[in-house]
C-alpha positions in Angstrom: 5.5 52.5 69.9 6.5 55.3 72.3 4.3 55.9 75.2 3.4 59.5 75.8 2.9 60.5 79.4 0.8 63.6 79.8 2.1 65.9 82.6 -0.6 67.5 84.7 -1.0 71.1 84.0 0.4 73.4 86.7 -2.4 74.8 88.6 -2.4 78.6 88.5 -2.0 80.4 91.8 -5.1 81.7 93.2 -5.2 85.3 94.5 -4.3 84.5 98.1 -1.5 82.1 97.2 0.0 84.7 94.9 -0.1 87.5 97.5 1.3 85.2 100.2 4.2 84.4 98.0 4.9 88.1 97.5 4.6 88.6 101.2 7.0 85.8 102.0 9.5 87.3 99.6 9.3 90.7 101.4 9.5 88.9 104.8 12.6 87.1 103.8 14.2 90.4 102.7 13.4 92.0 106.0 14.8 89.1 108.0 18.0 89.1 105.9 18.5 92.8 106.5 18.0 92.3 110.3 20.6 89.6 110.2 23.2 91.2 107.9 22.4 94.8 108.2 20.4 97.2 105.8 21.4 97.2 102.2 21.3 101.0 102.3 22.9 102.1 105.6 22.4 105.7 106.6 25.7 107.7 106.3 26.8 111.3 106.2 28.5 110.6 102.9 26.0 109.4 100.3 26.6 107.7 97.0 26.5 109.7 93.8 23.1 108.6 92.4 20.1 109.6 90.4 17.4 112.0 91.6 14.5 110.3 93.4 11.6 109.6 91.0 9.3 110.9 93.8 11.0 114.3 93.6 10.9 114.3 89.8 7.2 113.7 89.9 6.7 116.6 92.3 8.9 118.9 90.3 7.4 118.5 86.9 8.0 122.2 86.2 11.7 121.8 87.0 12.8 118.7 85.0 15.6 120.7 83.3 17.1 121.6 86.7 18.2 118.0 87.2 19.7 117.4 83.7 23.0 118.6 82.3 22.6 121.4 79.8 26.1 121.4 78.3 28.5 118.8 79.7 28.4 115.4 81.4 30.7 114.7 84.3 31.0 111.1 85.5 29.2 107.9 84.3 25.5 108.7 84.8 25.1 110.9 81.7 28.2 109.8 79.9 27.6 109.1 76.2 24.5 111.3 76.0 24.4 112.4 72.3 23.1 115.9 73.4 26.3 116.5 75.4 28.9 115.2 72.9 30.0 118.7 71.7 31.5 119.3 75.1 33.7 116.1 75.1 36.5 117.7 73.0 36.5 120.8 75.3 36.8 118.5 78.4 39.8 116.7 76.8 41.5 120.0 76.1 40.9 121.3 79.6 42.3 118.1 81.0 45.4 118.4 78.8 45.9 122.0 80.0 45.7 120.8 83.6 48.4 118.2 83.0 50.6 120.5 81.0 50.4 123.4 83.5 51.3 121.1 86.4 54.2 119.5 84.4 53.0 116.0 85.3 53.2 112.9 83.2 49.7 111.9 81.9 50.4 108.2 82.4 51.6 108.7 86.0 48.5 110.8 86.8 46.1 108.4 85.2 47.7 105.5 87.0 47.2 107.3 90.3 43.5 107.5 89.5 43.4 103.9 88.4 45.2 102.8 91.6 42.3 104.2 93.6 39.5 102.9 91.3 38.3 100.4 93.8 37.5 103.1 96.3 36.2 105.4 93.6 33.8 102.7 92.4 32.3 102.7 95.9 31.2 106.3 95.4 28.5 105.1 92.9 25.6 102.7 92.9 27.1 99.4 91.3 24.3 99.2 88.7 25.2 102.7 87.4 28.8 101.8 86.6 28.4 98.1 85.7 29.0 98.8 82.0 32.5 100.2 82.7 35.5 98.1 83.5 38.2 99.6 85.8 40.3 101.1 83.0 37.3 102.7 81.2 36.0 104.2 84.4 39.4 105.4 85.5 40.0 107.1 82.2 36.6 108.8 82.3 37.2 110.1 85.9 40.8 111.2 85.0 39.7 113.3 82.1 36.6 114.7 83.8 38.4 115.5 87.1 41.3 117.3 85.4 38.8 119.3 83.2 36.7 120.3 86.3 39.7 121.6 88.2 41.0 123.6 85.3 37.6 125.1 84.5 36.9 126.0 88.1 40.2 127.7 88.6 40.2 129.9 85.4 36.5 130.5 85.7 36.7 131.9 89.2 39.7 134.0 88.2 37.6 135.3 85.2 40.3 134.3 82.7 38.0 133.4 79.9 40.8 133.9 77.3 42.8 131.1 78.9 39.8 128.8 78.6 39.1 129.8 75.0 35.4 129.5 75.8 32.5 131.9 75.6 31.4 133.2 79.0 27.8 132.1 78.6 28.9 128.5 78.0 30.8 128.6 81.3 27.6 129.7 83.0 25.9 126.5 81.8 28.9 124.4 82.7 28.9 125.9 86.2 25.3 124.9 86.7 26.1 121.4 85.5 28.7 121.1 88.2 26.0 121.3 90.9 23.6 118.7 89.6 23.3 115.6 91.8 23.5 113.2 88.8 26.6 115.0 87.5 28.9 114.8 90.5 32.5 113.5 90.6 33.9 112.0 93.8 35.6 114.6 95.9 38.2 112.0 96.6 39.1 112.1 92.9 39.7 115.9 93.0 41.9 115.5 96.0 44.0 112.8 94.2 44.5 115.1 91.2 45.2 118.2 93.4 47.7 116.2 95.4 49.8 115.7 92.2 49.7 119.3 91.1 52.8 121.5 91.1 51.2 123.9 93.7 48.2 122.2 95.3 47.4 125.3 97.3 46.4 127.2 94.1 43.9 124.5 93.1 42.5 124.1 96.6 41.9 127.8 96.9 40.1 127.9 93.5 37.6 125.3 94.8 37.1 127.4 98.0 36.5 130.5 95.8 34.2 128.6 93.5 32.0 127.4 96.3 31.9 130.9 97.9 30.9 132.4 94.6 28.0 130.0 94.3 26.6 130.3 97.8 23.1 131.7 97.5 23.1 133.6 100.8 24.8 136.8 101.7 27.2 138.6 99.4 30.4 137.0 98.1 33.6 138.0 99.7 36.8 136.2 98.8 38.2 134.3 101.7 41.7 133.3 102.6 42.6 129.7 102.0 40.5 127.2 103.9 41.9 123.7 104.5 39.1 121.5 103.2 39.9 118.5 105.4 36.2 117.4 105.7 35.3 114.2 104.0 32.9 115.6 101.4 31.1 113.4 98.9 31.3 115.9 96.0 31.1 119.6 95.2 27.3 119.7 95.7 27.9 118.2 99.2 30.5 120.9 99.9 28.1 123.7 98.7 25.5 122.4 101.2 28.0 122.2 104.0 29.0 125.9 103.3 25.3 126.9 103.5 24.8 125.2 106.8 27.9 125.9 108.8 29.4 129.0 110.4 28.6 131.3 113.2 25.0 132.1 114.1 23.9 135.5 115.3 22.3 135.4 118.7 20.5 138.4 120.0 18.7 138.1 123.4 15.3 139.7 124.1 15.3 142.8 126.2 13.6 142.7 129.5 10.5 144.4 128.1 10.6 142.1 125.1 10.8 139.0 127.3 7.8 140.2 129.3 5.8 140.8 126.1 6.6 137.3 124.8 5.8 135.7 128.1 2.3 137.2 127.9 1.7 135.7 124.4 0.0 132.5 123.3 2.0 130.2 121.0 -1.0 128.0 120.1 -1.3 127.8 116.4 -5.1 127.8 116.4 -4.9 131.4 117.6 -3.7 134.3 115.3 -1.0 132.9 113.0 1.2 134.5 110.4 1.2 133.8 106.7 3.5 136.2 105.0 6.1 139.0 105.5 3.3 141.6 104.9 1.3 140.2 107.7 4.3 140.1 110.0 5.0 143.8 109.3 1.3 144.6 110.0 1.8 142.9 113.4 4.9 144.9 114.2 7.5 142.4 113.2 10.3 143.5 110.9 12.8 141.3 109.0 16.5 142.2 109.5 19.3 140.5 107.5 21.9 138.6 109.4 25.6 138.8 108.5 26.2 135.0 108.0 25.7 132.5 105.1 24.2 129.9 107.4 20.6 128.9 106.5 20.2 127.8 110.1 20.9 131.3 111.2 17.2 132.3 111.5 16.1 133.7 114.8 13.4 135.9 116.4 14.0 138.4 119.2 11.9 141.1 120.8 13.1 144.4 122.2 9.8 146.3 122.0 9.0 145.4 118.4 9.6 142.0 116.9 12.7 141.3 114.8 13.1 138.2 112.4 16.7 137.7 111.6 17.6 135.8 108.4 20.6 135.4 106.1 20.5 137.5 102.9 19.4 135.6 99.8 20.4 136.1 96.2 17.8 135.0 93.6 18.8 134.5 90.0 18.6 132.0 87.1 20.6 129.5 89.0 18.6 129.5 92.3 16.1 126.8 91.4 18.7 124.4 90.0 21.0 124.7 93.1 18.2 124.5 95.7 16.4 121.6 94.1 19.6 119.6 93.6 20.4 120.2 97.3 16.8 118.9 98.1 17.5 115.9 95.9 20.7 115.3 97.8 18.8 115.4 101.1 16.2 112.9 99.8 18.9 110.2 99.0 17.9 107.2 101.1 21.5 106.6 102.2 22.1 110.2 103.3 21.7 110.9 107.0 20.6 114.5 107.4 18.0 116.8 109.0 16.5 118.2 105.7 17.9 121.6 106.5 17.7 123.0 102.9 14.3 121.5 102.4 13.0 123.0 105.6 14.5 126.4 104.7 12.6 126.4 101.3 9.3 125.5 103.1 9.9 128.3 105.6 10.5 130.8 102.8 7.3 129.7 101.1 5.4 130.6 104.3 7.0 134.1 104.3 6.6 134.8 100.6 3.0 134.7 99.6 2.9 137.5 97.0 5.0 140.1 95.1 4.4 142.5 98.0 6.3 140.1 100.3 9.2 140.0 97.9 9.2 143.8 97.8 9.3 144.0 101.6 12.3 141.6 101.7 14.1 143.6 99.0 13.5 146.9 100.9 15.1 145.4 104.0 18.1 144.3 102.0 17.5 140.6 102.8 16.6 139.6 99.3 18.5 140.5 96.1 16.4 139.9 93.0 18.3 139.2 89.8 15.6 137.0 88.4 13.0 139.5 87.2 9.8 140.8 88.5 8.8 140.3 92.1 5.9 138.1 91.0 8.4 135.7 89.4 10.3 135.3 92.7 7.1 134.7 94.7 5.9 132.1 92.1 9.4 130.4 92.2 9.3 129.7 95.9 5.7 128.4 95.7 6.7 125.9 93.0 10.0 124.9 94.6 8.5 124.0 97.9 5.4 122.3 96.5 5.1 118.8 98.0 8.2 119.0 100.1 8.2 117.8 103.7 10.2 119.9 106.2 11.6 119.0 109.5 8.9 120.3 111.7 11.2 121.1 114.6 13.7 123.1 112.5 12.2 126.5 113.2 9.8 125.6 116.0 11.3 128.0 118.5 11.2 130.9 116.0 7.6 130.2 115.0 6.4 129.8 118.6 7.9 133.1 119.5 6.3 134.8 116.5 3.0 133.3 117.5 3.5 134.6 121.1 4.2 138.0 119.8 1.2 138.1 117.4 -1.1 136.7 120.1 0.0 139.1 122.8 -2.7 141.4 124.2 -0.1 144.2 124.6 1.2 143.9 121.1 -1.3 146.3 119.7 -0.4 148.9 122.3 3.3 148.5 121.5 2.6 148.9 117.7 0.5 152.0 118.3 3.1 153.5 120.5 5.8 153.0 117.9 3.6 154.5 115.2 2.8 157.4 117.4 6.4 158.0 118.2 7.2 158.0 114.4 4.3 160.5 113.8 5.5 162.8 116.6 9.1 162.6 115.2 7.9 163.5 111.7 5.7 166.3 113.2 8.7 167.7 115.1 10.8 167.7 111.9 8.1 169.7 110.1 7.9 172.2 112.9 11.6 172.5 113.0 11.8 173.2 109.2 9.0 175.8 109.5 10.8 177.6 112.3 14.1 177.6 110.4 12.4 179.3 107.5 10.8 182.1 109.5 
């Protein structure tokens, strides 16, 4: 007869034992990172990855801004049934790229496959685990060729060559600037390097980025050698928005004296909108650069806030919020420049009246709709965002100094009196000329 030995039941962990076990696991992970380095090192070239869940929660009104509307590029949305209609168009665009450059499809594919090890490193491993090297290389080969062909003929407004409705290209263009829809810039460089005339395709990307910059007014530039190590097209768009010359205008002697008499402490009189700035004698003047960092304040007798022009249309929210999503990537070393700009704009735009003032100065071009819609857009886009507090510190301090200046009221009244005298003189002059 077999003897049955009863095993003692495993005693369930009490609360403290369970929590200590979880703590030890976290402690082990921290010690391992200190020994071998962080698993997510900060870099200037982030991985192509998904939008932070934290941002998605904050931007409940803008969920569609992060999802492809028409076409999937790369592995993160590949196979989505809603985007299958575009797959055949991508294949045709890709074939057109190969045919126009008189290249052998096998040779071009093999060039992509030869670099697949480095191209894999552009993504989080878990996002591409389902694809072997050949599958991933084929996907990137087709998508990369299609993007280059669409970008070139789209910027040249040759819709007949694309055999595509213009409105579809508008959606496809937005899809090209989604964080989750990016292709490695290295891939585009590989394909361009095999083209019959690489210069043409490089120029088309330069023109494409310039046409999608949200600041200033588009002017076609000569060829620019894009020798920077961009992560993808969205990264290049961000770089274009944050580089370039900055206008620097010094205060006049009188202006410097006025600011030196002011108080920059924020518990004193502060500003909340463009309208309030105008009432305090500060006027907005558009700068001539595309650089979002080109925001400055100077004083001659009245105050002047210099900012780059801004174009607002149906693509504004999608571009800005995907740039914010890029800045929020944990492996991306940056100073939250775009995020800080949106928060600064939210301070300036409190109502439709502020939008009107910006339009009147030529700083804002509204192609979205009513002024109220623009004001509401900036309120929603900046909701819950955390700016770099030092980004516009000098500008804000000088504005506070100007607003909290005991002589500021005298200066404003003098300017108004001068304008009234000027108008009065014009009226007198007209009366005399008719006598």
